[in-house]
VOGU-3710 file (C-alpha; in Angstrom, 3 decimals, decimal comma):
1> xxxxxxxxxx> 8,653/-14,543/14,334  8,060/-10,868/13,651  6,987/-8,442/16,373  5,439/-5,174/15,226  5,787/-2,716/18,096  4,427/0,679/19,134  1,849/1,063/16,359  -1,803/2,066/16,542  -3,709/-1,021/15,424  -6,950/-0,351/13,549
11> xxxxxxxxxx> -8,958/-3,479/12,732  -12,582/-2,771/11,798  -13,726/-6,385/12,054  -12,649/-6,807/15,676  -13,404/-3,205/16,621  -9,816/-2,683/17,750  -8,412/0,846/17,599  -5,600/1,156/20,119  -1,854/1,092/20,523  -0,696/-2,496/20,851
21> xxxxxxxxxx> 1,946/-4,859/19,547  1,244/-7,544/16,956  3,115/-10,837/16,882  3,420/-12,863/13,672  4,430/-16,497/13,572  4,390/-18,918/10,631  2,551/-16,422/8,458  -0,311/-15,922/10,915  -1,272/-13,435/13,618  -0,167/-15,107/16,849
31> xxxxxxxxxx> -1,239/-14,855/20,458  1,068/-12,740/22,647  1,670/-15,881/24,670  3,626/-17,243/21,715  6,260/-14,577/22,300  7,180/-16,037/25,675  7,191/-19,528/24,264  9,444/-18,384/21,432  12,118/-16,723/23,538  15,511/-18,131/22,694
41> xxxxxxxxxx> 14,432/-19,302/19,232  16,981/-19,292/16,445  16,624/-17,069/14,525  15,478/-14,667/17,243  12,280/-12,642/17,083  12,626/-9,788/14,602  11,213/-6,438/15,700  9,711/-3,718/13,522  9,062/-0,316/15,087  5,734/1,165/13,945
51> xxxxxxxxxx> 5,814/4,225/16,221  3,686/7,027/14,793  2,084/4,669/12,298  -1,225/2,897/11,767  -1,090/-0,898/11,611  -4,057/-2,192/9,615  -5,126/-5,232/7,608  -3,458/-5,266/4,205  -5,553/-3,589/1,530  -7,742/-5,764/-0,716
61> xxxxxxxxxx> -8,107/-4,314/-4,215  -10,901/-6,163/-5,961  -10,410/-4,524/-9,357  -7,036/-4,414/-11,112  -5,686/-4,984/-14,609  -2,226/-6,573/-14,573  -2,215/-6,966/-18,404  -0,762/-10,453/-18,029  -0,959/-12,440/-20,263  -0,870/-10,630/-23,583
71> xxxxxxxxxx> 0,043/-7,012/-22,873  3,314/-7,318/-20,989  4,618/-4,032/-22,351  1,987/-2,333/-20,163  2,395/-4,429/-16,993  3,443/-7,896/-15,917  2,377/-10,020/-13,008  5,691/-9,204/-11,321  5,554/-5,414/-11,786  1,902/-5,301/-10,806
81> xxxxxxxxxx> 2,659/-7,159/-7,581  5,510/-4,784/-6,757  3,234/-1,782/-7,335  0,572/-3,343/-5,112  3,073/-3,923/-2,308  4,216/-0,298/-2,524  0,594/0,765/-2,124  -0,046/-1,422/0,921  -2,165/-3,850/-1,104  -1,733/-7,489/-0,110
91> xxxxxxxxxx> -4,594/-9,016/-2,123  -5,659/-8,169/-5,678  -8,315/-9,505/-8,011  -7,324/-9,340/-11,677  -9,840/-8,720/-14,422  -9,981/-11,254/-17,270  -9,596/-8,895/-20,270  -6,176/-10,251/-21,143  -4,917/-12,067/-24,258  -6,063/-14,737/-24,168
101> xxxxxxxxxx> -9,143/-13,740/-22,200  -9,486/-15,685/-18,950  -12,616/-17,424/-20,227  -11,419/-21,035/-20,027  -10,123/-23,269/-17,225  -6,805/-23,634/-19,078  -6,151/-19,901/-19,386  -7,274/-19,171/-15,837  -5,323/-22,075/-14,322  -2,143/-21,000/-16,091
111> xxxxxxxxxx> -2,446/-17,455/-14,756  -3,238/-18,546/-11,199  -0,414/-21,105/-11,249  2,076/-18,355/-12,053  0,441/-16,051/-9,519  1,062/-18,524/-6,689  4,713/-17,439/-6,698  3,802/-13,800/-6,018  4,579/-12,041/-2,754  0,906/-11,106/-2,357
121> xxxxxxxxxx> -2,371/-12,961/-2,877  -3,369/-12,717/-6,534  -6,904/-13,798/-7,424  -8,815/-13,501/-10,692  -12,273/-13,258/-12,177  -13,270/-15,551/-14,988  -15,033/-14,000/-17,970  -18,823/-14,037/-18,089  -18,836/-14,584/-21,855  -16,438/-16,266/-24,254
131> xxxxxxxxxx> -13,864/-13,762/-25,425  -15,832/-11,107/-23,540  -17,824/-10,729/-26,757  -21,234/-10,922/-25,084  -22,421/-13,675/-27,426  -22,067/-16,977/-25,540  -21,583/-17,809/-21,880  -18,357/-19,232/-20,553  -18,432/-22,436/-18,492  -18,894/-20,848/-15,073
141> xxxxxxxxxx> -18,711/-24,152/-13,207  -15,405/-25,057/-14,851  -14,017/-21,583/-14,168  -14,939/-21,881/-10,500  -13,216/-25,276/-10,354  -10,133/-23,658/-11,914  -10,097/-21,027/-9,165  -12,210/-18,098/-10,334  -13,200/-15,861/-7,416  -16,140/-14,511/-9,430
151> xxxxxxxxxx> -17,209/-13,591/-12,961  -16,803/-10,360/-14,907  -16,605/-8,993/-18,438  -15,092/-5,766/-17,114  -14,114/-3,410/-19,877  -17,144/-4,569/-21,836  -20,784/-4,406/-20,701  -22,859/-7,529/-21,255  -25,478/-5,881/-23,441  -27,695/-8,951/-23,918
161> xxxxxxxxxx> -30,033/-9,002/-20,905  -31,156/-12,577/-21,544  -27,551/-13,753/-21,612  -26,694/-11,908/-18,384  -29,829/-13,275/-16,730  -28,710/-16,799/-17,606  -25,215/-16,005/-16,289  -26,679/-14,749/-13,034  -28,694/-17,931/-12,595  -25,539/-19,981/-13,015
171> xxxxxxxxxx> -23,594/-17,704/-10,691  -26,304/-17,984/-8,055  -26,180/-21,784/-8,175  -22,378/-21,737/-7,910  -22,165/-19,086/-5,191  -20,181/-16,714/-7,409  -20,446/-12,928/-7,490  -20,678/-11,088/-10,829  -18,733/-7,831/-11,083  -20,586/-5,703/-13,607
181> xxxxxxxxxx> -19,235/-2,980/-15,880  -22,335/-0,820/-16,206  -22,444/1,235/-19,385  -24,866/1,004/-22,286  -22,439/0,553/-25,181  -24,823/2,110/-27,689  -24,768/5,337/-25,690  -21,039/5,504/-24,984  -19,317/3,912/-28,000  -15,617/4,727/-27,617
191> xxxxxxxxxx> -16,211/8,326/-26,580  -13,482/9,918/-24,497  -15,157/12,162/-21,898  -18,304/12,790/-19,908  -21,204/14,223/-21,890  -21,581/17,787/-20,648  -19,795/21,105/-20,519  -16,342/19,689/-21,276  -17,416/17,552/-24,231  -19,266/20,560/-25,630
201> xxxxxxxxxx> -16,205/22,768/-25,172  -14,015/20,206/-26,924  -16,603/19,649/-29,649  -16,635/15,849/-29,255  -19,315/13,323/-28,278  -19,500/12,367/-24,613  -20,450/9,412/-22,455  -23,714/10,405/-20,723  -24,368/9,576/-17,086  -27,623/7,878/-18,081
211> xxxxxxxxxx> -25,608/5,193/-19,901  -24,215/4,046/-16,546  -27,440/4,487/-14,652  -29,587/2,472/-17,070  -27,273/-0,506/-16,791  -26,950/-0,220/-13,012  -30,743/-0,339/-12,785  -30,984/-3,265/-15,226  -28,321/-5,363/-13,518  -29,749/-4,757/-10,054
221> xxxxxxxxxx> -33,216/-5,738/-11,271  -31,802/-8,932/-12,758  -29,959/-9,667/-9,522  -33,128/-9,136/-7,497  -35,069/-11,425/-9,828  -32,484/-14,215/-9,956  -31,140/-13,894/-6,403  -27,593/-13,661/-7,765  -25,058/-11,356/-6,113  -24,034/-8,483/-8,357
231> xxxxxxxxxx> -21,194/-6,107/-7,603  -21,324/-2,792/-9,462  -17,847/-1,744/-10,568  -16,388/1,789/-10,619  -19,517/3,807/-9,738  -19,137/7,367/-11,023  -22,521/9,137/-11,132  -24,963/10,640/-8,676  -27,810/8,748/-10,308  -26,039/5,404/-9,943
241> xxxxxxxxxx> -25,415/6,060/-6,247  -29,092/6,898/-5,755  -30,224/3,740/-7,571  -27,919/1,526/-5,499  -29,064/3,199/-2,281  -32,724/2,509/-3,064  -31,972/-1,050/-4,186  -30,162/-1,838/-0,956  -33,047/-0,459/1,069  -35,328/-2,822/-0,848
251> xxxxxxxxxx> -33,084/-5,792/-0,061  -31,485/-6,369/-3,468  -28,315/-8,511/-3,376  -26,062/-5,703/-4,589  -22,701/-4,312/-3,513  -20,739/-1,542/-5,189  -17,318/0,036/-5,457  -15,897/3,346/-6,570  -12,339/4,503/-7,261  -10,226/7,407/-5,980
261> xxxxxxxxxx> -10,536/9,307/-9,253  -14,293/9,499/-8,821  -14,138/11,139/-5,402  -11,227/13,488/-6,146  -11,410/14,704/-9,767  -13,997/16,222/-12,111  -14,315/16,301/-15,886  -12,445/19,632/-15,905  -9,256/17,656/-15,370  -9,493/16,571/-19,010
271> xxxxxxxxxx> -9,098/20,196/-20,087  -5,894/20,435/-18,055  -4,366/16,999/-18,696  -5,977/15,589/-21,812  -5,601/11,840/-22,257  -3,882/11,430/-18,886  -7,292/12,146/-17,314  -9,162/9,825/-19,682  -10,710/6,958/-17,723  -13,667/4,646/-18,209
281> xxxxxxxxxx> -16,243/5,498/-16,979  -15,200/9,126/-17,413  -14,600/11,745/-14,786  -17,901/13,457/-14,069  -19,164/16,682/-12,450  -18,699/18,065/-8,947  -22,254/16,985/-8,120  -21,296/13,413/-9,000  -18,119/13,617/-6,909  -20,136/14,857/-3,936
291> xxxxxxxxxx> -22,661/12,039/-4,361  -19,946/9,398/-4,534  -18,428/10,730/-1,319  -21,821/10,667/0,361  -22,274/7,081/-0,806  -19,014/6,139/0,879  -20,077/7,900/4,061  -23,550/6,369/4,368  -22,659/2,828/3,269  -24,282/2,871/-0,152
301> xxxxxxxxxx> -20,861/2,158/-1,630  -19,093/-0,795/-0,040  -15,554/-0,627/-1,357  -12,799/1,507/-2,798  -10,916/-0,198/-5,637  -8,354/1,245/-8,014  -9,306/-0,084/-11,464  -5,507/-0,044/-11,887  -5,078/0,213/-15,670  -1,480/0,808/-16,741
311> xxxxxxxxxx> -0,628/1,877/-20,294  2,564/2,570/-22,186  3,706/6,195/-22,374  3,340/6,310/-26,161  -0,277/5,191/-25,889  -1,233/7,928/-23,443  0,637/10,450/-25,620  -1,909/9,924/-28,405  -4,656/12,507/-28,991  -7,509/12,380/-26,496
321> xxxxxxxxxx> -9,903/10,555/-28,814  -7,349/7,868/-29,735  -5,627/7,296/-26,393  -6,727/4,353/-24,198  -8,670/4,904/-21,004  -7,247/4,195/-17,591  -4,759/5,197/-14,923  -2,116/3,475/-12,827  -3,634/3,604/-9,360  -2,168/1,057/-6,966
331> xxxxxxxxxx> 0,574/3,267/-5,563  -1,598/6,317/-4,899  -4,922/4,875/-3,721  -4,291/4,921/0,032  -2,726/8,387/-0,030  -5,613/9,771/-2,070  -8,224/8,199/0,195  -6,536/9,460/3,353  -6,130/12,947/1,900  -9,636/13,307/0,481
341> xxxxxxxxxx> -11,698/11,342/2,983  -9,889/10,991/6,318  -8,013/14,269/6,675  -11,142/16,166/5,612  -13,081/14,564/8,468  -15,474/12,735/6,155  -14,491/9,219/7,236  -12,886/7,688/10,288  -9,776/5,581/9,850  -11,768/2,486/10,728
351> xxxxxxxxxx> -14,349/3,200/8,035  -11,658/3,920/5,457  -9,877/0,634/6,186  -13,208/-1,161/6,069  -13,781/0,214/2,546  -10,291/-0,696/1,342  -9,746/-4,017/3,096  -12,440/-5,666/5,219  -15,459/-5,068/3,009  -13,819/-6,206/-0,261
361> xxxxxxxxxx> -12,673/-9,362/1,513  -16,195/-10,019/2,763  -17,702/-9,450/-0,699  -15,239/-11,917/-2,187  -15,709/-14,399/0,654  -12,007/-14,649/1,511  -10,278/-14,746/4,892  -8,530/-11,405/4,550  -9,055/-7,909/5,918  -8,786/-8,801/9,609
371> xxxxxxxxxx> -6,109/-9,073/12,280  -7,434/-11,608/14,761  -5,319/-14,406/16,200  -4,992/-17,086/13,522  -5,715/-14,737/10,609  -3,307/-14,369/7,714  -0,529/-11,939/8,588  -1,249/-9,448/5,786  -0,723/-5,891/7,041  -0,125/-2,366/5,864
381> xxxxxxxxxx> 1,784/0,008/8,134  1,375/3,643/7,152  2,091/7,091/8,504  -1,249/8,915/8,212  0,362/12,350/8,416  3,402/11,991/6,152  3,208/14,359/3,180  4,617/13,318/-0,187  4,458/14,391/-3,788  3,322/11,917/-6,439
391> xxxxxxxxxx> 6,178/11,277/-8,867  5,281/8,720/-11,569  8,978/8,253/-12,364  9,259/6,463/-9,016  6,337/4,085/-9,611  7,123/0,386/-9,432  4,349/-0,262/-11,945  5,292/-0,149/-15,611  2,383/2,246/-16,028  3,324/5,844/-15,285
401> xxxxxxxxxx> -0,051/7,107/-16,496  -1,635/9,115/-13,683  -3,484/12,428/-13,524  -2,155/12,852/-9,980  1,455/13,619/-10,927  2,670/16,478/-8,741  -0,201/16,139/-6,269  0,774/16,510/-2,610  -0,829/13,728/-0,580  -0,997/13,206/3,163
411> xxxxxxxxxx> -0,559/9,623/4,287  2,092/7,200/3,063  2,832/3,476/3,245  5,928/2,681/5,304  5,841/-1,116/5,336  3,798/-3,904/3,771  3,716/-7,396/5,258  2,181/-10,336/3,378  2,035/-13,873/4,696  4,153/-12,736/7,623
421> xxxxxxxx> 6,973/-11,529/5,351  8,107/-7,928/4,988  7,674/-7,343/1,243  7,922/-3,560/1,071  9,821/-0,977/3,075  9,672/2,668/1,985  13,028/3,886/0,765  14,578/0,421/0,710
//
């Protein structure tokens, strides 16, 4: 048994926000009565002092790229899991744009079989289309049987509306959510930055906000028509937030996420950091940042995910136009969210944990993101006031690509517990 003492427990689903101890037995949250019954056990009850810290449900990141299989020089299942643990993340959902693509029961089953050995819960989406080429649908029923938590072609928009409509009908019948990468490919191509002042200054084409907004509108309309659940990935524009807000008010079956980079950075970061600030969708304007924050405050946006996308150093060292998009985000997400949203007074701790744990779990339909008796003992213990400086050289991820290097953040993970086991201890 493990007894976590002296911490402030914040559990949005039960409404708990108070100082109390938490007892863990056999990988589950146990009743305090079990402590008395367990006195004299061998081995004895282990104690962990959480004084000055928040004890919360482990974070659930519903959008990561572990690059495994196929791109192990960028990240492996093992290094991705270690990075997640360091960030307080106890459940991840991997995107299927690997090599091979997770578009078949065989490929998905092999990945999930290896993932069962991980210290955290590793789930995966199956691809919407074969090879993520947008030409033919994968066998959604077979993917669900193999363990797919949902469907996604993330990294590639499904441009064919008829094909996506058919996919949504299948997903509806199977009870699967579709996570949608919303960009009109014909408007964005492989352009590197937001279309606007920065692209004009650099003299290169940009990715316009309307490319995201058109596809958000299309996919929500298809979801409303088919009754399928659609989850909009990595929302980055004011217009997209407005569309989702109106759709929710009208009862559309839509949820949405954003990422820390979209509520902390603007397109001007590209001028300062070049390819290190190149992400997809791109960093936008201050007006977009403000709208994303408002969407998190008012409930338009349901979740904060990382879109963790590690790359090799030599890839990010390429010129802006040639370098790949993405940042390594698992180890900074909680610190960034606490710094930008909690310590500024924009969100309560309970709301922040809801966005990073409880809500993603609910969207995925998994029994995570809560700390009631009998629930899985997945917890993050963090000091909300500890200041630290982001140093990519200390990342446990293979990917050191982050535009936040040198940033001073307030709020740091001290311990991560998954399945009742202590899997990360800061400084250990």
